[in-house]
C-alpha positions as CSV (number, residue, x, y, z in Angstrom):
1,M,-100.2,55.6,-16.5
2,W,-101.0,53.1,-13.7
3,W,-97.6,51.5,-14.3
4,S,-95.8,54.7,-13.3
5,R,-97.9,55.0,-10.1
6,A,-97.2,51.4,-9.3
7,A,-93.5,51.9,-9.9
8,A,-93.4,55.0,-7.7
9,L,-95.3,53.1,-4.9
10,A,-92.9,50.2,-5.2
11,A,-89.9,52.5,-4.9
12,I,-91.3,54.2,-1.8
13,L,-92.0,50.8,-0.2
14,L,-88.5,49.6,-0.9
15,I,-86.9,52.6,0.6
16,A,-89.2,52.4,3.7
17,A,-88.5,48.7,4.1
18,C,-84.7,49.0,4.1
19,G,-84.6,50.8,7.4
20,F,-83.4,54.1,6.0
21,K,-83.8,57.1,8.3
22,L,-82.2,60.5,8.8
23,R,-79.6,60.7,11.5
24,G,-81.6,63.1,13.7
25,E,-80.4,64.7,16.9
26,T,-77.5,63.3,18.9
27,A,-78.7,61.2,21.9
28,T,-76.1,60.4,24.5
29,G,-78.5,58.8,27.0
30,L,-77.2,61.0,29.7
31,K,-79.2,63.7,31.6
32,T,-76.2,65.9,32.4
33,L,-72.6,66.0,31.1
34,H,-69.7,68.2,32.0
35,V,-67.4,69.0,29.0
36,P,-64.5,71.4,29.9
37,G,-62.2,73.0,27.3
38,G,-62.3,74.5,23.9
39,G,-62.0,73.4,20.3
40,V,-63.7,70.0,19.9
41,A,-65.1,70.3,23.4
42,Q,-66.8,73.5,22.4
43,E,-68.2,71.8,19.3
44,I,-69.5,69.0,21.5
45,R,-71.3,71.5,23.7
46,R,-72.8,73.2,20.7
47,T,-74.1,69.9,19.3
48,L,-75.6,68.9,22.7
49,A,-77.3,72.3,23.0
50,G,-80.4,71.1,21.1
51,S,-80.5,67.6,22.7
52,P,-82.0,66.3,25.9
53,T,-78.5,66.1,27.5
54,R,-77.9,69.2,29.6
55,V,-74.3,70.5,29.5
56,L,-73.1,71.7,32.9
57,L,-70.3,74.3,33.5
58,T,-69.0,72.5,36.6
59,P,-68.5,68.8,37.3
60,E,-70.7,69.0,40.4
61,G,-74.0,67.4,39.7
62,A,-73.0,65.9,36.3
63,E,-73.6,62.3,35.5
64,A,-70.3,62.1,33.7
65,T,-67.3,64.3,32.6
66,L,-66.1,64.1,29.1
67,Q,-62.5,65.4,29.1
68,I,-60.6,66.4,25.9
69,M,-57.1,65.6,27.0
70,A,-55.3,66.7,23.9
71,E,-56.1,68.3,20.6
72,N,-53.3,68.5,18.0
73,R,-53.4,70.1,14.5
74,D,-50.8,69.2,11.9
75,K,-50.1,70.5,8.5
76,A,-47.7,68.5,6.3
77,V,-46.7,68.7,2.6
78,A,-48.5,65.9,0.7
79,A,-47.5,66.6,-2.9
80,I,-44.9,68.7,-4.7
81,T,-45.0,69.8,-8.3
82,G,-42.2,69.0,-10.8
83,S,-40.7,72.5,-10.2
84,G,-40.4,71.8,-6.4
85,R,-43.4,73.9,-5.3
86,V,-46.0,72.7,-2.8
87,Y,-49.1,71.5,-4.6
88,E,-51.0,69.9,-1.8
89,Y,-51.0,69.8,2.1
90,S,-52.3,67.1,4.4
91,L,-54.2,68.6,7.4
92,T,-54.7,66.3,10.4
93,L,-56.6,66.8,13.6
94,V,-55.9,64.3,16.4
95,V,-58.0,64.3,19.6
96,R,-57.4,62.3,22.8
97,Y,-60.3,62.1,25.2
98,R,-61.8,60.1,28.1
99,M,-65.0,59.9,30.0
100,T,-65.2,59.5,33.8
101,V,-68.1,59.0,36.2
102,P,-68.1,60.3,39.8
103,G,-67.6,57.5,42.3
104,R,-65.8,55.1,39.8
105,D,-62.0,54.6,39.8
106,E,-61.8,53.5,36.2
107,P,-62.9,55.7,33.4
108,V,-66.0,54.7,31.5
109,I,-64.2,55.5,28.3
110,A,-60.5,54.9,28.7
111,P,-58.1,57.4,27.1
112,T,-58.9,57.1,23.4
113,E,-57.4,58.8,20.4
114,T,-59.3,59.6,17.2
115,S,-58.2,61.6,14.1
116,A,-59.5,63.2,10.9
117,R,-57.5,64.0,7.8
118,R,-58.1,66.3,4.8
119,L,-56.1,67.3,1.8
120,I,-56.0,70.8,0.6
121,T,-54.4,72.1,-2.6
122,Y,-52.2,75.2,-2.4
123,S,-52.1,78.2,-4.6
124,E,-49.5,81.0,-4.5
125,A,-52.0,83.2,-6.3
126,A,-54.6,83.1,-3.4
127,P,-52.8,82.5,-0.1
128,I,-55.4,84.3,2.0
129,A,-58.3,82.3,0.4
130,K,-56.4,79.0,1.0
131,E,-55.8,80.0,4.6
132,A,-59.5,80.6,5.1
133,E,-60.2,77.2,3.4
134,E,-57.8,75.6,5.8
135,L,-59.6,77.0,8.8
136,L,-62.9,75.7,7.4
137,L,-61.5,72.3,6.9
138,F,-60.2,72.2,10.5
139,K,-63.7,73.3,11.7
140,D,-65.2,70.5,9.6
141,M,-62.8,68.0,11.2
142,Q,-63.8,69.2,14.6
143,V,-67.5,68.6,13.8
144,E,-66.7,65.1,12.5
145,I,-64.7,64.2,15.6
146,A,-67.3,65.7,18.0
147,D,-70.0,63.5,16.3
148,R,-67.7,60.4,16.6
149,I,-67.0,61.1,20.3
150,L,-70.7,61.6,21.1
151,R,-71.5,58.2,19.4
152,Q,-68.9,56.6,21.6
153,V,-70.4,58.3,24.7
154,A,-73.8,56.9,23.7
155,I,-72.4,53.4,23.4
156,A,-70.5,53.7,26.7
157,R,-73.7,54.9,28.5
158,R,-75.3,51.5,27.8
159,D,-72.4,49.9,29.8
160,M,-72.7,52.2,32.8
């Protein structure tokens, strides 16, 4: 009986000692940020709503401006069945962004491109359900890219 308690205690100590911790909220290190646009920009604003960073509607008074320069969605055939029908599509979301600070000529984050890719199977029997699934996958990619961009902002903030 005491062996099981000792084993449980040892497991807890090992997990605590390895440095594991939950991701927690996004911290950019900025007090104010202006993020114009929709799509990924909207997801960034939603993510920052619960953080110490205040998102401003206008660039006046903002410490920095995070600009989503381009957001492109692509859907391409990834696999075809033996009978020539589409079996799988590749969904891609490519986002180009930069971050500028008032008073500086050069951007803090130079124009950068990031992308996310997902595969989705296709079914002729349920086209409406597959369309809804496609929208959910694009939304998931927006969340992933927004998190990636915010991590980049936090890194760039240290260099400001």
